[in-house]
C-alpha positions in Angstrom: -6.1 -24.2 38.1 -5.7 -20.4 37.8 -2.2 -18.9 38.7 -2.3 -15.5 40.2 0.8 -13.4 40.7 0.4 -10.7 43.5 2.8 -7.8 44.3 5.2 -8.3 47.2 3.2 -6.4 49.7 0.0 -8.4 49.1 2.0 -11.7 49.1 3.3 -10.7 52.5 -0.2 -9.7 53.7 -1.6 -13.0 52.5 1.5 -15.0 53.9 2.3 -16.7 50.5 5.5 -17.1 48.7 5.4 -17.1 44.8 2.3 -17.3 42.9 -1.1 -18.3 44.3 -3.1 -21.1 42.6 -6.8 -21.2 42.7 -9.7 -23.4 41.6 -12.4 -21.3 39.9 -15.9 -22.7 39.4 -17.8 -21.8 36.3 -16.6 -19.3 33.7 -13.1 -17.9 34.3 -13.6 -14.2 34.6 -11.8 -11.4 36.5 -14.7 -11.3 38.9 -14.6 -15.1 39.5 -10.8 -15.1 40.0 -10.9 -12.1 42.5 -13.8 -13.7 44.4 -11.9 -16.9 44.7 -8.7 -15.0 45.7 -10.6 -13.1 48.5 -12.4 -16.3 49.7 -9.1 -18.1 50.0 -7.3 -15.2 51.5 -9.8 -13.0 53.5 -7.0 -10.7 54.6 -7.0 -9.4 50.9 -10.6 -8.3 51.0 -10.7 -4.6 50.3 -7.1 -4.4 49.0 -7.9 -5.0 45.3 -11.5 -3.9 45.1 -13.6 -1.7 47.1 -15.7 -3.7 49.7 -19.0 -2.1 48.9 -18.9 -1.5 45.2 -16.5 -4.3 44.1 -14.8 -1.8 41.8 -11.0 -2.0 41.2 -9.0 0.2 43.6 -7.1 3.1 42.1 -3.4 2.2 41.4 -4.2 -1.6 41.1 -3.9 -3.0 37.6 -4.8 -6.4 36.2 -2.9 -8.1 33.3 -3.0 -11.3 31.5 -1.2 -12.5 28.4 0.6 -9.1 28.1 -2.7 -7.2 28.0 -3.9 -4.7 30.5 -7.4 -5.9 31.6 -7.9 -3.3 34.2 -10.6 -1.4 32.4 -12.3 -4.5 30.8 -15.6 -5.9 32.0 -15.1 -7.9 35.2 -17.4 -10.6 33.7 -15.7 -10.9 30.4 -13.9 -14.3 30.0 -10.2 -14.4 30.6 -7.9 -15.6 27.8 -7.8 -19.4 27.5 -4.1 -19.5 28.5 -5.1 -18.1 31.9 -8.1 -20.4 32.2 -5.8 -23.4 31.6 -3.1 -22.2 33.9 -0.6 -21.8 31.1 -0.2 -18.0 31.8 -0.8 -16.2 35.1 -3.3 -13.5 36.0 -1.1 -10.6 37.1 -2.0 -8.1 39.8 0.2 -5.1 39.6 0.5 -2.1 41.9 0.7 1.0 39.7 2.7 4.2 40.5 1.8 7.8 39.9 4.0 10.8 39.7 6.7 12.0 37.5 
């Protein structure tokens, strides 16, 4: 069971309270987690990744185990603590400006 923490506006869009729990088949990668998230919550399609290219949207960041995974390969395995559900996979809305 993978735990995913979404920002408030995406929790509202997906009609969920708290973290989302997902079952992921096969290797636990960012791509697999996001695919499962979008399959379970189709209203989130296009909010985290571009629908055509599947690339991360600007100002969306992904974290796990206190590490920024936003620029890592989408097919790299996530840390074991995330794969076992000990630690959550965090989706964070970044801000720009000064």
